[in-house]
C-alpha positions as CSV (number, residue, x, y, z in Angstrom):
1,M,83.6,-8.3,-24.5
2,R,84.2,-7.1,-28.1
3,D,83.2,-10.4,-29.5
4,V,79.9,-10.2,-27.5
5,L,79.2,-6.7,-28.9
6,Y,80.1,-7.8,-32.4
7,L,77.8,-10.8,-32.4
8,A,74.9,-8.8,-30.9
9,W,75.4,-6.0,-33.5
10,R,75.6,-8.4,-36.4
11,Y,72.4,-10.1,-35.3
12,L,70.5,-6.9,-34.9
13,R,71.7,-5.6,-38.2
14,Y,70.8,-8.8,-40.0
15,N,67.3,-8.7,-38.5
16,R,66.9,-5.0,-39.0
17,G,63.2,-5.3,-39.7
18,K,62.4,-7.0,-36.4
19,S,64.8,-4.7,-34.6
20,A,63.2,-1.6,-36.0
21,V,59.7,-2.7,-35.0
22,L,60.9,-3.4,-31.4
23,V,62.7,-0.1,-31.2
24,G,59.7,1.8,-32.5
25,S,57.3,0.1,-30.1
26,I,59.5,0.9,-27.1
27,T,60.1,4.4,-28.3
28,L,56.4,5.2,-28.5
29,I,55.7,3.7,-25.1
30,L,58.4,5.9,-23.6
31,F,57.8,9.0,-25.7
32,L,54.0,9.5,-25.5
33,P,53.8,9.9,-21.7
34,A,56.9,12.1,-21.6
35,A,55.6,14.3,-24.5
36,L,52.2,14.6,-22.7
37,Q,53.9,15.7,-19.6
38,V,55.9,18.3,-21.5
39,L,53.0,19.6,-23.5
40,V,50.7,19.9,-20.5
41,G,53.4,21.9,-18.7
42,E,53.9,24.2,-21.7
43,A,50.2,24.7,-22.0
44,A,49.8,25.5,-18.3
45,E,52.7,28.0,-18.6
46,L,51.2,29.7,-21.6
47,L,47.7,29.9,-20.0
48,T,49.0,31.3,-16.7
49,E,51.4,33.8,-18.3
50,R,48.6,35.4,-20.3
51,A,46.2,35.4,-17.3
52,D,48.8,36.8,-14.9
53,S,49.2,39.9,-17.1
54,T,45.4,40.6,-17.0
55,P,44.1,41.7,-13.6
56,L,40.3,41.7,-14.2
57,L,37.8,41.2,-16.9
58,V,34.2,42.5,-17.1
59,G,31.6,41.0,-19.3
60,A,28.1,39.6,-19.6
61,P,26.9,37.2,-17.0
62,G,27.5,33.5,-17.9
63,S,30.5,31.2,-18.1
64,P,33.7,32.9,-16.7
65,V,35.7,30.4,-18.9
66,D,34.0,31.6,-22.1
67,L,34.6,35.3,-21.1
68,T,38.3,34.6,-20.3
69,L,39.1,32.6,-23.4
70,A,37.4,35.2,-25.7
71,S,39.1,38.1,-24.0
72,L,42.6,36.6,-23.6
73,Y,42.8,34.3,-26.6
74,F,40.4,35.9,-29.0
75,T,38.1,32.9,-29.4
76,E,34.6,33.5,-30.8
77,P,32.5,35.2,-28.1
78,S,29.7,33.1,-26.9
79,L,28.3,35.5,-24.3
80,P,26.1,38.5,-25.3
81,P,27.8,41.9,-25.4
82,V,27.5,44.5,-22.7
83,P,26.8,48.2,-23.2
84,Y,29.7,50.7,-23.5
85,R,28.3,52.3,-20.4
86,E,30.2,49.8,-18.3
87,V,33.5,51.1,-19.8
88,E,32.5,54.6,-19.0
89,E,31.4,53.8,-15.4
90,I,34.7,52.0,-14.7
91,A,36.8,54.8,-16.2
92,G,34.7,57.4,-14.4
93,S,35.1,55.6,-11.0
94,G,38.8,56.5,-11.0
95,L,39.7,53.0,-9.7
96,G,41.5,51.7,-12.8
97,L,42.0,51.7,-16.5
98,A,39.1,50.3,-18.6
99,I,40.0,48.9,-22.1
100,P,37.1,47.8,-24.2
101,L,37.2,44.8,-26.5
102,H,34.9,44.1,-29.5
103,L,35.5,40.6,-30.8
104,R,32.5,39.7,-33.1
105,Y,34.2,39.9,-36.5
106,S,37.1,38.5,-38.4
107,A,39.2,39.1,-41.5
108,S,40.3,36.0,-43.4
109,G,40.0,33.9,-40.3
110,R,41.9,36.4,-38.1
111,R,40.0,37.9,-35.2
112,I,39.3,41.6,-35.5
113,V,39.9,43.2,-32.1
114,G,38.1,46.5,-31.8
115,T,39.8,48.4,-28.9
116,T,41.7,51.5,-28.0
117,P,45.4,52.4,-28.3
118,E,45.7,51.8,-24.5
119,Y,45.4,48.0,-25.3
120,L,48.6,48.1,-27.3
121,E,50.3,49.9,-24.4
122,F,48.9,47.6,-21.8
123,R,50.2,44.5,-23.6
124,G,53.5,46.1,-24.5
125,L,52.9,45.7,-28.2
126,R,55.4,47.7,-30.3
127,V,55.0,48.6,-34.0
128,A,57.6,47.1,-36.3
129,E,56.4,48.8,-39.4
130,G,54.2,51.9,-39.9
131,R,52.2,53.3,-36.9
132,R,49.3,52.6,-34.6
133,F,45.7,53.0,-35.8
134,A,44.4,56.5,-35.3
135,L,41.4,57.0,-37.7
136,L,38.3,55.1,-38.6
137,G,39.0,52.3,-41.1
138,E,42.6,51.8,-40.1
139,A,44.0,48.4,-38.9
140,V,47.2,47.2,-37.3
141,L,48.2,43.6,-37.8
142,G,49.8,41.2,-35.5
143,A,53.1,39.8,-36.8
144,E,51.7,36.3,-37.6
145,A,48.5,37.7,-39.0
146,A,50.5,39.9,-41.4
147,R,52.7,36.9,-42.5
148,A,49.7,34.6,-42.9
149,L,47.6,37.1,-44.9
150,G,50.6,38.4,-46.9
151,V,49.6,42.0,-46.2
152,G,51.8,44.9,-45.3
153,V,51.6,48.6,-44.5
154,G,49.6,50.5,-47.2
155,E,47.6,47.5,-48.3
156,S,44.0,46.6,-47.3
157,I,42.1,43.8,-45.7
158,V,38.3,43.1,-45.8
159,S,36.2,42.1,-42.8
160,T,34.1,39.0,-42.9
161,P,30.3,39.3,-42.3
162,A,29.1,37.7,-39.0
163,G,27.0,35.1,-40.9
164,A,25.7,34.1,-44.2
165,F,22.3,35.7,-43.5
166,D,23.5,38.8,-41.8
167,V,22.3,41.1,-44.4
168,A,20.8,43.8,-42.2
169,G,23.6,44.1,-39.7
170,S,27.3,43.9,-40.4
171,F,28.8,44.3,-43.8
172,P,32.3,43.9,-45.3
173,L,34.5,46.8,-44.5
174,R,37.7,47.4,-46.3
175,M,40.4,48.5,-43.8
176,R,43.7,50.1,-44.6
177,V,46.7,48.5,-42.9
178,V,48.7,51.3,-41.2
179,G,51.0,49.2,-39.1
180,V,52.5,45.7,-38.3
181,L,53.4,44.8,-34.8
182,E,56.6,43.1,-33.6
183,P,56.2,39.4,-32.7
184,S,55.1,39.0,-29.1
185,R,54.7,35.2,-28.9
186,T,51.2,35.7,-27.6
187,P,47.7,35.5,-29.2
188,D,48.1,39.1,-30.1
189,D,50.3,38.0,-33.0
190,E,47.3,36.4,-34.7
191,A,44.9,39.3,-34.4
192,V,43.8,42.4,-36.4
193,F,43.5,45.5,-34.2
194,T,41.3,48.4,-35.1
195,D,39.7,51.3,-33.3
196,L,36.6,50.4,-31.4
197,K,34.5,52.7,-33.5
198,T,35.7,50.9,-36.6
199,S,34.3,47.7,-35.2
200,W,31.0,49.5,-34.6
201,V,31.0,50.5,-38.3
202,I,31.5,46.8,-39.2
203,A,28.5,46.0,-36.9
204,G,26.4,48.5,-38.9
205,I,26.0,50.9,-35.9
206,G,28.0,53.6,-37.7
207,H,28.0,54.4,-41.4
208,G,28.6,57.1,-43.9
209,H,26.5,58.5,-46.8
210,E,27.1,59.9,-50.2
211,E,27.6,63.6,-50.5
212,V,24.0,64.5,-51.3
213,A,24.8,67.8,-53.0
214,E,26.8,66.0,-55.6
215,L,24.1,63.6,-56.7
216,E,22.8,63.9,-60.2
217,E,19.2,64.9,-60.9
218,D,18.3,61.5,-62.2
219,D,19.9,59.6,-59.3
220,E,17.4,57.3,-57.5
221,A,19.0,58.3,-54.1
222,L,17.8,61.9,-54.6
223,L,14.3,62.7,-53.6
224,L,14.2,66.4,-53.9
225,R,16.5,69.2,-54.8
226,E,15.6,72.8,-53.9
227,E,17.6,76.0,-53.9
228,G,20.4,75.6,-51.3
229,R,19.4,72.1,-50.2
230,A,19.0,68.5,-51.3
231,V,16.9,65.8,-49.8
232,A,18.3,62.2,-50.0
233,S,16.5,58.9,-49.9
234,P,17.0,56.9,-46.6
235,A,17.9,53.9,-48.7
236,L,21.5,55.2,-49.3
237,L,23.9,52.3,-48.8
238,P,26.8,52.6,-46.4
239,Y,30.3,52.8,-47.7
240,T,32.4,49.7,-47.6
241,E,35.6,51.6,-47.4
242,I,36.5,54.7,-45.3
243,T,38.6,57.1,-47.2
244,P,39.9,60.7,-46.5
245,E,37.2,61.9,-48.9
246,N,34.2,60.2,-47.1
247,I,35.4,59.9,-43.4
248,A,33.6,63.1,-42.5
249,T,30.3,61.6,-43.5
250,F,30.5,58.7,-41.1
251,H,28.4,59.0,-38.0
252,F,26.7,56.8,-35.4
253,H,23.0,56.6,-34.5
254,G,21.8,56.2,-30.9
255,D,23.4,56.6,-27.6
256,Q,27.1,55.5,-27.5
257,A,26.6,54.3,-23.9
258,E,24.4,51.5,-25.4
259,F,26.8,50.4,-28.1
260,P,28.1,46.9,-27.6
261,V,31.5,45.6,-26.3
262,D,32.2,42.0,-25.7
263,A,34.6,42.5,-22.7
264,V,36.4,45.1,-20.7
265,V,40.0,44.6,-19.5
266,V,40.2,46.3,-16.2
267,V,43.6,47.4,-14.8
268,P,43.1,48.6,-11.2
269,H,45.5,51.3,-9.8
270,D,46.2,49.3,-6.7
271,L,44.9,46.4,-4.5
272,R,42.4,48.7,-2.8
273,S,41.0,49.7,-6.1
274,E,40.8,46.1,-7.2
275,T,38.9,45.1,-4.1
276,M,36.4,47.9,-4.5
277,L,35.8,47.0,-8.2
278,R,35.2,43.4,-7.4
279,G,32.8,44.4,-4.6
280,R,30.7,46.4,-7.1
281,Y,29.9,43.3,-9.1
282,A,29.6,40.9,-6.2
283,E,25.8,41.0,-6.1
284,G,24.2,38.1,-7.9
285,D,21.7,40.3,-9.8
286,A,24.4,42.5,-11.3
287,P,24.0,43.0,-15.0
288,V,27.6,42.1,-15.7
289,Q,30.2,39.8,-14.1
290,I,33.8,40.5,-13.1
291,V,36.3,37.7,-13.2
292,V,39.9,37.2,-12.2
293,P,41.5,35.5,-15.2
294,R,44.2,33.8,-13.1
295,A,41.6,32.1,-10.9
296,V,39.7,30.9,-14.0
297,V,42.9,29.6,-15.7
298,D,44.0,27.9,-12.5
299,D,40.8,25.9,-12.6
300,L,41.4,25.0,-16.3
301,V,45.0,24.0,-15.5
302,D,43.8,21.8,-12.6
303,T,41.4,20.1,-15.0
304,M,44.3,19.6,-17.5
305,F,46.5,18.0,-14.9
306,S,43.6,15.7,-13.8
307,V,43.2,14.6,-17.4
308,R,47.0,14.2,-17.7
309,D,47.1,12.0,-14.6
310,A,44.3,9.8,-15.9
311,V,46.1,9.4,-19.3
312,L,49.4,8.6,-17.6
313,L,47.7,6.0,-15.4
314,V,46.3,4.4,-18.6
315,S,49.8,4.7,-20.2
316,L,51.3,2.9,-17.2
317,G,49.0,0.0,-17.9
318,L,50.0,0.0,-21.5
319,I,53.6,0.1,-20.6
320,L,53.2,-3.0,-18.4
321,A,51.3,-4.8,-21.2
322,T,54.0,-3.8,-23.7
323,V,56.8,-5.0,-21.5
324,A,55.0,-8.3,-21.1
325,T,54.5,-8.5,-24.8
326,L,58.2,-7.7,-25.5
327,A,59.3,-10.3,-23.0
328,L,57.2,-12.8,-24.9
329,V,58.7,-11.7,-28.2
330,F,62.2,-12.1,-26.9
331,A,61.4,-15.5,-25.4
332,L,59.9,-16.7,-28.7
333,S,62.9,-15.3,-30.5
334,V,65.2,-17.4,-28.3
335,R,63.2,-20.5,-29.0
336,L,63.4,-19.9,-32.7
337,R,67.1,-19.4,-32.5
338,R,67.5,-22.7,-30.5
339,Q,69.4,-24.3,-33.4
340,E,71.7,-21.3,-33.7
341,I,72.4,-21.3,-30.0
342,E,73.1,-25.0,-30.0
343,T,75.6,-24.6,-32.8
344,M,77.4,-21.9,-30.9
345,R,77.6,-24.1,-27.8
346,K,79.0,-27.0,-29.9
347,I,81.8,-24.8,-31.2
348,G,82.8,-24.0,-27.6
349,V,81.0,-20.8,-26.8
350,P,80.4,-20.8,-23.0
351,R,76.8,-20.4,-21.6
352,G,77.8,-17.1,-20.0
353,R,78.9,-15.7,-23.3
354,L,75.7,-16.8,-25.0
355,A,73.6,-15.2,-22.3
356,A,75.7,-12.0,-22.6
357,V,75.1,-11.9,-26.4
358,L,71.3,-12.2,-25.9
359,A,71.4,-9.6,-23.1
360,V,73.3,-7.1,-25.2
361,E,70.9,-7.6,-28.0
362,V,68.0,-6.7,-25.7
363,L,69.9,-3.9,-24.1
364,G,70.9,-2.4,-27.5
365,I,67.2,-2.3,-28.5
366,V,66.1,-0.7,-25.3
367,L,69.0,1.9,-25.3
368,A,68.2,2.8,-28.9
369,A,64.6,3.4,-28.0
370,I,65.5,5.5,-24.9
371,V,67.8,7.7,-27.0
372,I,65.2,8.3,-29.7
373,A,62.4,8.9,-27.2
374,G,64.7,11.3,-25.3
375,A,65.5,13.2,-28.5
376,L,61.9,13.4,-29.5
377,T,61.0,14.7,-26.0
378,L,63.7,17.3,-26.1
379,A,62.3,18.4,-29.5
380,V,58.8,18.7,-28.0
381,G,60.2,20.7,-25.2
382,R,62.0,23.0,-27.7
383,F,59.1,23.5,-30.1
384,G,56.1,22.5,-28.1
385,G,55.3,26.1,-27.1
386,E,55.3,27.2,-30.8
387,L,53.1,24.2,-31.7
388,L,50.6,25.0,-29.0
389,R,50.5,28.7,-30.1
390,I,49.8,27.6,-33.7
391,V,47.1,25.2,-32.5
392,A,45.5,27.8,-30.2
393,G,45.7,30.4,-32.9
């Protein structure tokens, strides 16, 4: 048997180019369906894990998928905001905890999540450096956001306007980083967390003004100075940074109940409370919708599995076509080696030995492809989750 293995090895090594092409072709045919199976399984696990930890979501009427993806994975909101009144009503009902989310803005490509400290507690997010946000203009970075932006505690980040022509609404706000979170292996690692009111300042709802009493007489912002009082122009520009010196000048115009939030994470106290909350929004003419993230994600996962099954079915056809092609390649190879085989027969090599050499050559190529495809599949299983998190982020 050693002679058979030796002859097969020498042939494969001598024709290393052809052998490499055959091994690569078989490897891809085996690896791609297996990798797809692993990645779809990883994606389904990531989706359901995040959804399982979020009981209910409240947002504007529209696509439940859009509301779920924006709230859980911080994609750009496509639904209109709802008034803060919805947060107050849920909290006032005593049926559960209401955590608002404002998701309209970003900083260097990282989503700014305007919320309350309860969100960090709800997600179990712990601070690795510094502290949580407590004042206007303060931000806490997810672990990956801090690494990608190269920003740490004590430094600053600047928000990005909502659009190139958004000159009357949001404006860049420089926020001081007061904390960096521990890695959580969730979309929270990619986000920038601020107080809800800070996001309203970015939206232009809240702003500060210069200290009017300190304006010079020739300042264009000063309309009139009389004894004991000064009258300022309404054209005063908002500050772009909130500091200890000017934080007291920041204020909000209008009714806070009408201020926008993009979603509300609702954590009912018990099953009865959840049922009552869902019943409140069951009417078709309700101004907001309530969704169960797990149900929405289950529909997405079912769609993913349907697509996977279709791809695997196509892959099966490709496998059959590849097997037929490889069989043709090996048959043609035998014909091209007819003189070599005839020479081996003339020197006394039995037909069984010749067949064994050819079989070992084919088996060696197939086994090499199986080993490589298996190693690649294991690598996808090991690092596929991280890859999916990067792509989703």
